[in-house]
A tleap script that builds the chain and sets N, CA, C and O, in Angstrom:
source leaprc.protein.ff14SB
mol = sequence {
  NMET PHE ALA ARG VAL PHE LEU ASP HIE PRO
  ALA LYS VAL ASN GLU THR PHE ALA GLN HIE
  MET LEU PHE ALA LEU LYS PHE SER GLY LEU
  LEU PHE ALA ALA ALA GLY ALA ALA PHE VAL
  HIE ALA ILE ILE PRO CYS LEU PHE GLU ARG
  THR ALA SER ARG ILE ILE GLY GLN LEU TYR
  GLU ARG THR HIE ARG ARG GLY CARG
}
set mol.1.N position { -5.520 -7.428 -12.757 }
set mol.1.CA position { -4.310 -6.643 -12.879 }
set mol.1.C position { -4.610 -5.138 -12.717 }
set mol.1.O position { -3.887 -4.435 -12.012 }
set mol.2.N position { -5.668 -4.655 -13.366 }
set mol.2.CA position { -6.046 -3.247 -13.267 }
set mol.2.C position { -6.306 -2.868 -11.810 }
set mol.2.O position { -5.808 -1.853 -11.322 }
set mol.3.N position { -7.084 -3.688 -11.134 }
set mol.3.CA position { -7.418 -3.398 -9.734 }
set mol.3.C position { -6.169 -3.377 -8.868 }
set mol.3.O position { -6.026 -2.516 -8.000 }
set mol.4.N position { -5.271 -4.313 -9.095 }
set mol.4.CA position { -4.050 -4.372 -8.289 }
set mol.4.C position { -3.208 -3.118 -8.481 }
set mol.4.O position { -2.650 -2.592 -7.518 }
set mol.5.N position { -3.111 -2.641 -9.703 }
set mol.5.CA position { -2.265 -1.490 -10.005 }
set mol.5.C position { -2.900 -0.173 -9.556 }
set mol.5.O position { -2.212 0.686 -9.006 }
set mol.6.N position { -4.204 -0.007 -9.787 }
set mol.6.CA position { -4.837 1.286 -9.575 }
set mol.6.C position { -5.782 1.390 -8.373 }
set mol.6.O position { -6.033 2.498 -7.898 }
set mol.7.N position { -6.299 0.304 -7.883 }
set mol.7.CA position { -7.359 0.391 -6.888 }
set mol.7.C position { -7.023 -0.186 -5.513 }
set mol.7.O position { -7.553 0.279 -4.504 }
set mol.8.N position { -6.167 -1.175 -5.463 }
set mol.8.CA position { -5.902 -1.847 -4.184 }
set mol.8.C position { -5.323 -0.912 -3.124 }
set mol.8.O position { -5.825 -0.859 -2.001 }
set mol.9.N position { -4.285 -0.187 -3.472 }
set mol.9.CA position { -3.666 0.693 -2.471 }
set mol.9.C position { -4.610 1.807 -2.016 }
set mol.9.O position { -4.751 2.009 -0.810 }
set mol.10.N position { -5.267 2.545 -2.931 }
set mol.10.CA position { -6.216 3.552 -2.450 }
set mol.10.C position { -7.285 2.972 -1.514 }
set mol.10.O position { -7.673 3.614 -0.538 }
set mol.11.N position { -7.747 1.780 -1.810 }
set mol.11.CA position { -8.757 1.153 -0.959 }
set mol.11.C position { -8.223 0.890 0.452 }
set mol.11.O position { -8.975 0.948 1.425 }
set mol.12.N position { -6.931 0.604 0.556 }
set mol.12.CA position { -6.335 0.350 1.872 }
set mol.12.C position { -6.411 1.568 2.788 }
set mol.12.O position { -6.418 1.429 4.011 }
set mol.13.N position { -6.469 2.760 2.197 }
set mol.13.CA position { -6.581 3.985 2.997 }
set mol.13.C position { -7.972 4.603 2.838 }
set mol.13.O position { -8.160 5.802 3.045 }
set mol.14.N position { -8.945 3.756 2.465 }
set mol.14.CA position { -10.356 4.162 2.348 }
set mol.14.C position { -10.574 5.335 1.400 }
set mol.14.O position { -11.313 6.269 1.711 }
set mol.15.N position { -9.914 5.276 0.228 }
set mol.15.CA position { -10.061 6.313 -0.779 }
set mol.15.C position { -10.357 5.687 -2.135 }
set mol.15.O position { -10.033 4.527 -2.389 }
set mol.16.N position { -10.977 6.479 -2.992 }
set mol.16.CA position { -11.121 6.074 -4.387 }
set mol.16.C position { -9.806 6.408 -5.084 }
set mol.16.O position { -8.931 7.055 -4.509 }
set mol.17.N position { -9.683 5.961 -6.322 }
set mol.17.CA position { -8.488 6.283 -7.091 }
set mol.17.C position { -8.339 7.796 -7.214 }
set mol.17.O position { -7.248 8.327 -7.008 }
set mol.18.N position { -9.428 8.500 -7.549 }
set mol.18.CA position { -9.377 9.953 -7.735 }
set mol.18.C position { -9.002 10.665 -6.433 }
set mol.18.O position { -8.197 11.596 -6.451 }
set mol.19.N position { -9.569 10.245 -5.321 }
set mol.19.CA position { -9.237 10.861 -4.030 }
set mol.19.C position { -7.760 10.656 -3.709 }
set mol.19.O position { -7.072 11.566 -3.244 }
set mol.20.N position { -7.293 9.438 -3.970 }
set mol.20.CA position { -5.896 9.129 -3.678 }
set mol.20.C position { -4.962 9.942 -4.584 }
set mol.20.O position { -3.928 10.434 -4.132 }
set mol.21.N position { -5.326 10.079 -5.842 }
set mol.21.CA position { -4.507 10.849 -6.766 }
set mol.21.C position { -4.426 12.306 -6.324 }
set mol.21.O position { -3.347 12.899 -6.343 }
set mol.22.N position { -5.555 12.889 -5.928 }
set mol.22.CA position { -5.572 14.273 -5.471 }
set mol.22.C position { -4.714 14.440 -4.216 }
set mol.22.O position { -3.946 15.396 -4.104 }
set mol.23.N position { -4.849 13.509 -3.279 }
set mol.23.CA position { -4.029 13.557 -2.068 }
set mol.23.C position { -2.542 13.500 -2.422 }
set mol.23.O position { -1.749 14.288 -1.906 }
set mol.24.N position { -2.167 12.573 -3.300 }
set mol.24.CA position { -0.761 12.405 -3.663 }
set mol.24.C position { -0.225 13.623 -4.417 }
set mol.24.O position { 0.932 14.001 -4.234 }
set mol.25.N position { -1.051 14.237 -5.260 }
set mol.25.CA position { -0.615 15.432 -5.981 }
set mol.25.C position { -0.400 16.600 -5.020 }
set mol.25.O position { 0.579 17.335 -5.146 }
set mol.26.N position { -1.309 16.772 -4.066 }
set mol.26.CA position { -1.137 17.825 -3.062 }
set mol.26.C position { 0.112 17.556 -2.221 }
set mol.26.O position { 0.881 18.468 -1.919 }
set mol.27.N position { 0.294 16.305 -1.854 }
set mol.27.CA position { 1.448 15.900 -1.052 }
set mol.27.C position { 2.741 16.226 -1.795 }
set mol.27.O position { 3.669 16.788 -1.212 }
set mol.28.N position { 2.804 15.876 -3.075 }
set mol.28.CA position { 4.018 16.136 -3.839 }
set mol.28.C position { 4.261 17.633 -4.002 }
set mol.28.O position { 5.409 18.076 -3.992 }
set mol.29.N position { 3.191 18.417 -4.153 }
set mol.29.CA position { 3.349 19.864 -4.243 }
set mol.29.C position { 3.922 20.455 -2.969 }
set mol.29.O position { 4.778 21.338 -3.013 }
set mol.30.N position { 3.447 19.965 -1.838 }
set mol.30.CA position { 3.968 20.443 -0.558 }
set mol.30.C position { 5.420 20.005 -0.341 }
set mol.30.O position { 6.218 20.753 0.223 }
set mol.31.N position { 5.754 18.801 -0.787 }
set mol.31.CA position { 7.154 18.367 -0.708 }
set mol.31.C position { 8.044 19.260 -1.572 }
set mol.31.O position { 9.157 19.607 -1.179 }
set mol.32.N position { 7.544 19.624 -2.745 }
set mol.32.CA position { 8.281 20.517 -3.635 }
set mol.32.C position { 8.490 21.868 -2.957 }
set mol.32.O position { 9.584 22.429 -3.017 }
set mol.33.N position { 7.450 22.392 -2.315 }
set mol.33.CA position { 7.555 23.665 -1.595 }
set mol.33.C position { 8.567 23.560 -0.454 }
set mol.33.O position { 9.362 24.475 -0.241 }
set mol.34.N position { 8.538 22.445 0.279 }
set mol.34.CA position { 9.493 22.244 1.377 }
set mol.34.C position { 10.916 22.191 0.839 }
set mol.34.O position { 11.828 22.762 1.438 }
set mol.35.N position { 11.112 21.514 -0.279 }
set mol.35.CA position { 12.450 21.433 -0.881 }
set mol.35.C position { 12.925 22.815 -1.313 }
set mol.35.O position { 14.090 23.162 -1.120 }
set mol.36.N position { 12.030 23.599 -1.895 }
set mol.36.CA position { 12.399 24.953 -2.298 }
set mol.36.C position { 12.774 25.820 -1.110 }
set mol.36.O position { 13.755 26.562 -1.159 }
set mol.37.N position { 11.993 25.725 -0.044 }
set mol.37.CA position { 12.294 26.497 1.164 }
set mol.37.C position { 13.634 26.070 1.758 }
set mol.37.O position { 14.416 26.914 2.195 }
set mol.38.N position { 13.899 24.782 1.775 }
set mol.38.CA position { 15.173 24.290 2.311 }
set mol.38.C position { 16.342 24.758 1.444 }
set mol.38.O position { 17.412 25.084 1.959 }
set mol.39.N position { 16.134 24.789 0.136 }
set mol.39.CA position { 17.175 25.244 -0.782 }
set mol.39.C position { 17.501 26.716 -0.528 }
set mol.39.O position { 18.669 27.088 -0.416 }
set mol.40.N position { 16.464 27.547 -0.439 }
set mol.40.CA position { 16.676 28.973 -0.173 }
set mol.40.C position { 17.332 29.150 1.191 }
set mol.40.O position { 18.242 29.966 1.338 }
set mol.41.N position { 16.884 28.401 2.180 }
set mol.41.CA position { 17.453 28.480 3.523 }
set mol.41.C position { 18.942 28.111 3.517 }
set mol.41.O position { 19.731 28.695 4.259 }
set mol.42.N position { 19.316 27.153 2.686 }
set mol.42.CA position { 20.721 26.758 2.615 }
set mol.42.C position { 21.600 27.910 2.133 }
set mol.42.O position { 22.746 28.045 2.563 }
set mol.43.N position { 21.064 28.734 1.247 }
set mol.43.CA position { 21.826 29.846 0.691 }
set mol.43.C position { 21.725 31.087 1.575 }
set mol.43.O position { 22.717 31.782 1.792 }
set mol.44.N position { 20.522 31.362 2.083 }
set mol.44.CA position { 20.285 32.536 2.931 }
set mol.44.C position { 19.647 32.039 4.227 }
set mol.44.O position { 18.422 31.977 4.331 }
set mol.45.N position { 20.462 31.688 5.204 }
set mol.45.CA position { 19.972 31.023 6.419 }
set mol.45.C position { 18.894 31.754 7.208 }
set mol.45.O position { 18.143 31.113 7.943 }
set mol.46.N position { 18.796 33.061 7.082 }
set mol.46.CA position { 17.776 33.766 7.860 }
set mol.46.C position { 16.385 33.639 7.248 }
set mol.46.O position { 15.405 34.052 7.868 }
set mol.47.N position { 16.277 33.078 6.050 }
set mol.47.CA position { 14.979 32.884 5.407 }
set mol.47.C position { 14.481 31.451 5.593 }
set mol.47.O position { 15.272 30.508 5.596 }
set mol.48.N position { 13.196 31.299 5.744 }
set mol.48.CA position { 12.547 29.983 5.835 }
set mol.48.C position { 13.193 29.079 6.884 }
set mol.48.O position { 13.452 27.904 6.626 }
set mol.49.N position { 13.448 29.630 8.056 }
set mol.49.CA position { 14.148 28.882 9.106 }
set mol.49.C position { 13.414 27.622 9.548 }
set mol.49.O position { 14.056 26.630 9.893 }
set mol.50.N position { 12.103 27.639 9.544 }
set mol.50.CA position { 11.339 26.475 10.021 }
set mol.50.C position { 10.336 25.951 8.986 }
set mol.50.O position { 9.590 25.013 9.267 }
set mol.51.N position { 10.317 26.536 7.826 }
set mol.51.CA position { 9.291 26.220 6.838 }
set mol.51.C position { 9.320 24.758 6.410 }
set mol.51.O position { 8.291 24.083 6.449 }
set mol.52.N position { 10.471 24.268 6.007 }
set mol.52.CA position { 10.553 22.881 5.522 }
set mol.52.C position { 10.169 21.896 6.614 }
set mol.52.O position { 9.410 20.961 6.357 }
set mol.53.N position { 10.672 22.083 7.820 }
set mol.53.CA position { 10.354 21.139 8.899 }
set mol.53.C position { 8.874 21.225 9.281 }
set mol.53.O position { 8.273 20.210 9.635 }
set mol.54.N position { 8.281 22.417 9.216 }
set mol.54.CA position { 6.852 22.562 9.507 }
set mol.54.C position { 6.018 21.812 8.466 }
set mol.54.O position { 5.076 21.100 8.816 }
set mol.55.N position { 6.362 21.971 7.200 }
set mol.55.CA position { 5.626 21.282 6.137 }
set mol.55.C position { 5.758 19.769 6.293 }
set mol.55.O position { 4.770 19.044 6.180 }
set mol.56.N position { 6.964 19.295 6.550 }
set mol.56.CA position { 7.188 17.853 6.722 }
set mol.56.C position { 6.384 17.332 7.914 }
set mol.56.O position { 5.807 16.247 7.842 }
set mol.57.N position { 6.340 18.089 8.999 }
set mol.57.CA position { 5.548 17.699 10.165 }
set mol.57.C position { 4.069 17.605 9.840 }
set mol.57.O position { 3.392 16.673 10.275 }
set mol.58.N position { 3.560 18.570 9.075 }
set mol.58.CA position { 2.154 18.546 8.672 }
set mol.58.C position { 1.857 17.347 7.781 }
set mol.58.O position { 0.817 16.703 7.921 }
set mol.59.N position { 2.772 17.051 6.866 }
set mol.59.CA position { 2.570 15.901 5.985 }
set mol.59.C position { 2.587 14.594 6.778 }
set mol.59.O position { 1.808 13.683 6.499 }
set mol.60.N position { 3.464 14.511 7.749 }
set mol.60.CA position { 3.515 13.323 8.611 }
set mol.60.C position { 2.176 13.122 9.313 }
set mol.60.O position { 1.637 12.015 9.335 }
set mol.61.N position { 1.645 14.199 9.886 }
set mol.61.CA position { 0.358 14.105 10.580 }
set mol.61.C position { -0.754 13.678 9.628 }
set mol.61.O position { -1.577 12.830 9.971 }
set mol.62.N position { -0.779 14.256 8.451 }
set mol.62.CA position { -1.820 13.908 7.480 }
set mol.62.C position { -1.774 12.446 7.083 }
set mol.62.O position { -2.811 11.790 6.995 }
set mol.63.N position { -0.570 11.930 6.842 }
set mol.63.CA position { -0.471 10.540 6.406 }
set mol.63.C position { -0.790 9.557 7.519 }
set mol.63.O position { -1.263 8.454 7.250 }
set mol.64.N position { -0.541 9.935 8.755 }
set mol.64.CA position { -0.817 9.016 9.859 }
set mol.64.C position { -2.252 9.087 10.371 }
set mol.64.O position { -2.641 8.288 11.224 }
set mol.65.N position { -3.036 10.020 9.871 }
set mol.65.CA position { -4.464 10.088 10.216 }
set mol.65.C position { -5.319 9.406 9.158 }
set mol.65.O position { -6.498 9.150 9.404 }
set mol.66.N position { -4.769 9.108 8.003 }
set mol.66.CA position { -5.557 8.550 6.898 }
set mol.66.C position { -5.957 7.114 7.168 }
set mol.66.O position { -5.265 6.369 7.862 }
set mol.67.N position { -7.072 6.756 6.608 }
set mol.67.CA position { -7.524 5.369 6.664 }
set mol.67.C position { -7.954 4.891 8.040 }
set mol.67.O position { -8.072 3.689 8.277 }
set mol.68.N position { -8.184 5.817 8.932 }
set mol.68.CA position { -8.579 5.423 10.307 }
set mol.68.C position { -10.004 5.785 10.555 }
set mol.68.O position { -10.523 5.538 11.644 }
savepdb mol mol.pdb
quit
């Protein structure tokens, strides 16, 4: 049960639990930053015009290169 909950998924992307946790924490921080930029952009359109989409694009690339 422990392995299924904590170890199986990280192993699928060739990571340890700690590596996977660090990756996921960084990922969530960047998503938070993208959400903040999009929020500010919604109120003041001339600010952060491409920030959220750039961050999302970078995250997409990172996730599709993992485990290969």
